[in-house]
N, C-alpha and C positions, 0 to 999 in steps of 0.2 A: 435368287429365283425360287419361287415357291413350287413345291412338288405338285400341288393340286392344279396350279395354273398350267404347268407343263403337261400334266396328264389330260387336262381338259382340251388343250390345243391339239395334242396328239390324237386323241380319240375322234375329235372333229375332223381332222385331216384323214384318218383311216376310213371313216365312214363315207367321207366325200370322195376319196380316191378309189376305194374298192367296192363300196356299196354292198350288194348281197354276197360278193365273194369273200367278205370278211367273216371268217368262221369262229375265231377264238382270239382273245386278248387276255393276258395275265401279267400282273405287275409283280416284279421280283425285287426284293430288298435284301437279298442274301449277300450282296457284294457292296463295295464302297460306293459304286455309282448305281443309282436306281435305273432299271431298264424294264422293257416290255418284251414278252414273247408273243409274237403275232403269227397266227395261222391264216393264210389267204389261199383259197382254192380257186385257181383259174377256171372259169366257165365260159361257155359260149352257147348261143341258141342254135341247136342242131335241128335242121329241117329234114323232112322225109326225102329220100332219094327219088328224084323224078325219073320215071322210066325213059330209057334211051332208045329202045327199039320195041317193035311190036312182037307180041307173042305169036306162036304158030296158030294160024287159023283166025287171028284177031283182025277185025276190020279196022280201017282207018278211023272210023267214028268211035269205035270202042277204045282204040289206043288214045285218041285225044281226050275222050271222056275220063280214062284212067289217069292221064297226066293232070287233067284239071282237078280231079279228086285228090291226088297226092299234093298238088300245090296248095289246095285249100286247107290241108291239115295244119294244125298248130305246131309250132316248133317246140322242141324239148331241150331244157337247160341241162347241159352236159359238161362234165369236168374235162379239161384238156388245155394244156398250156400252148401247144403248137397252134391250135385253132382259136385261141382266145384273142380277140382283137387288141386287148391291152398288152398282153405279154408277148405276142408275136411281133411287136414293133422292134426295130433295132435300138439297142441301148435303153430298153424299157426300165431297167433298174437304175441307171444313171439319172434318167428323167424323174423317176420316183424320188431319188435322194435329193435332187434339186428342188422338187416340189415340196418335200417335207422340210428342207432347210428354209425355204421361203416362209413356211407356216410358223416355224419356231425361232426364226432369226430375231424377232423383237425381244425374245427372252435372253439373248446374249449367247446363243449356241452357234458354234462355227460349223463350216462345211467340212466333211470328211475327205478321204482320199479315194479317187476313182480307181476302178480296176484297169489293168493294162489294156490299152486300145480304146477304152471308152472316152478318154479325154479328147481324142482327135475327132470323134464323131463319124469315123469311117466305118462302113460295114465290112466285117471280116470276110475275106474271099475263101471259098473252099479250096482244099489242096489235096492232090492225089496221095495215096498212102505210100507208094514207092518213093515219090519225091520227098515226102516228109521223113521217111526212114533214112534216105540218103543224106538229107540235111542234118538229121539228128546224129547220124554216124560221123559226118564231117565235124559237127560241133563237138562230139565226144572225142574225136581224134585231136582236135585243136585243144580241148580241155586237158586231154592226156599229155599232149606235148607241153602245154603250159605247166601242168603239174610236174612233169619230168624236169623242166627248166627250174621251177621253183624248188624242187627237191635238190637239184644240183647246187642251187644257190644256198639252200639251207645247209647242205653238207659242207660247202665252202665256209659258210658263216659259222657252222659248228666247229670246224677245224680252227678257224681264226679265233673263235671264242675260247676254245680249249687252250690254244697257245697263250691268249691273253690271260686266261685263268691261271695257267702255269706260271707265267711271269708275275702275275699279281700275288700268287701264293709265295713265290720266292721273295718278292719284295716284302710281303707280310712277315715272312720268317725273319728276314733281315731287319725289318723294323722292330719286331718283337725282341730280337737279340740286342739291338741298339737301346730299346726301351729298358730291357733288363739291366744292360750295362749302365745306362743313365741312372736307373733306380739304385743300383749298387753304389755308383759314384756319389749320388745324392745322400745315401745313408752314411757312407764314409765321411763325406763333407759335413753332414749334420753332426756325426759323432765327434769330428774334429772341432767343430764350432762349439759344441757343448763342453768339450774338454777345455778349449781356450776360455770359454765363458766361466767355467768352474775355477780355472787357475786365476783368471782375472779377478773373480769374486774373492778367491782366497787371498790374493795379494792385497786387494782392497780392504778385506776384513783384517789382514795383518797390519796394514797401515793404520786402520781405525783402532785396532787393539793397542798398537804402540802409542797412538795419541792418547787413548784412554789411560794407558799405563802411566805415561808421563804426567797426565793430569792427576792421576791417583797419587803418584809420588809427590807432586807439588802440594796436593791437598794434605798428604800425610805430614810433609815438612811443615806446612802452615799450622796443621793441628798440633804438631809437637811444639812449634813456637808459641802457639796460644796456651798450651798446657804449661810450658815453661813460664810464660808471662803470668798465668794464673798463680803458679807456685810462688813466683817472685812477689806478686801482689799479696798473696796470703802471708808470706814471710814479713813483708813490709807492714801489713795490717797488724800482725802480731807485735812487731817492733813498735808500731804506733800505740798499740794498746799498753805496752810496757812503759813507753815514754809518757803516755797520758796518765798512767797510775803514778809514776814518779813525780810528774808535774802537779798532780792533785795533792800529793804529799807535801811538796814544796809550797804549794799555794796555802795549805793549812798552816805550815810553819810560818810563812810570810805574814799571813793574817794574824797569827799569834804575836809575832814580833812587832807588827804595827800596833796591835792593841797594847803591848807592853810599852812601846815608845810613846803612845798617846798618854798612857797612865803616868809614865815617867815625866813627860813634858808637863802634864797638868800639875804634878807634885812639885816639880822644879819651878814652874811659873808661880805657884802659890807661895813657895818658900822665898823666892826672889822678891815677889811683891810685898810679902810681909816684912822682909829685911829692909826693903826700900822705904816702907812706911814707918817702920820702927826706928830705923837708924838714920833715915834721910839720906841714904846713899843711892847713887845711880848704879844701874847694872853695867858691868864692864862690857865693852864692845865685843870682846872675844866670846864672853859668856852669852851675850845676846845672839851672836852669830851661831853659836852652838845650839841655842834654843831654836833658832830659825831652821837650822839644818835638821834638828830632830823633828820639828813640825813638818818640814817638807818630806822627810823620809816616811813619816807616818801617813801621809796622804797617798792613796793608791794611784799609781800611774799607768797600770796596764791590767788587762783582764785575761785570765787564762781560762780556756774552755774547760768545762767539767769533763771528768773521765768518761761518763756515759755518752756524752756527745762526740768525744773523740773516738770512742770505740764502736760507734754506730756503724752498720754495714754501709758501704759506699753505694751511691745511686746506680741503677741499672745502666750500663753503658749503651750508647747508641750503636745499633748494628751497622757495620761497615765491612767492605771486602777485606779479606785477610791480607791481600797484597798492599793495602793502604794503611794497615795498622802499623803504627810506629811506637817504639818503646818510650815510655815516659820514666826516665831515671830519677827525676827529682820530685819529691813530695813536700809541699809547703805547709806550714802551720800558720793559722791566722790568730793573731793576738789582739 
């Protein structure tokens, strides 16, 4: 709803409803809801008072002429709610609210609440002061009695609430004591569990340490066996070097002996051939067997490895677990 549209409809209704009695209208935007301050002055057309009786010494013609003159006078616009034909009607304000609601209802505005007694449409009846005072006194006595009754109920309720509060406080104190006891028990249980966990961890660590210690001992033993085996291999290597040196010497001597045998065989063969050619004799079988034996002995039958080959470092062994290593007590020579 636009403010301008509401203001236009409202001003149109005010001018139509109150006409010249509308004295002032001001728009106020100082609150959440825009509103108007309207000043309406109830007026009525006041006529001159028509004479009701003749004056002393006045004739009937004069009296009638005076009444006719007064009746012919113009009325005077005078302010007064009681004499206003608009405001002197019963429930004039309710009718004004209904008329205004009908004017602004298309804008979505709802109808307000009527004053007490206005909704029935009945005209309030006058009441004597004494009767009104007695009714008000009786109403006040009833209200006082009701207040006394409510006070007694409140006192009873207060006593009951105090008792309930006392019981609740006692229960609260008991609950706090139980809570503190449970907290202490929980702390003790937590400390016990921590101690059990610590001891369990210590036992577990002890078992692990023993396992590690056994493994370390086994590793030390294997290491000692490996060192012992290396020492044995070193000693055997040294023995092999010594044997290789001796074999090399024997090889040299053997080669020299073979060379001597070949020389002796050649000389003996030439001598025997010369004797056979000169003397026409055959070589005796035994002598021929001796020559064959010498020739066979001079022919090399085996090969001895050189000393540098025998003394060369052994190849790098293949890595294998220590518990699978087995001692090799025999070292062979290849001829």
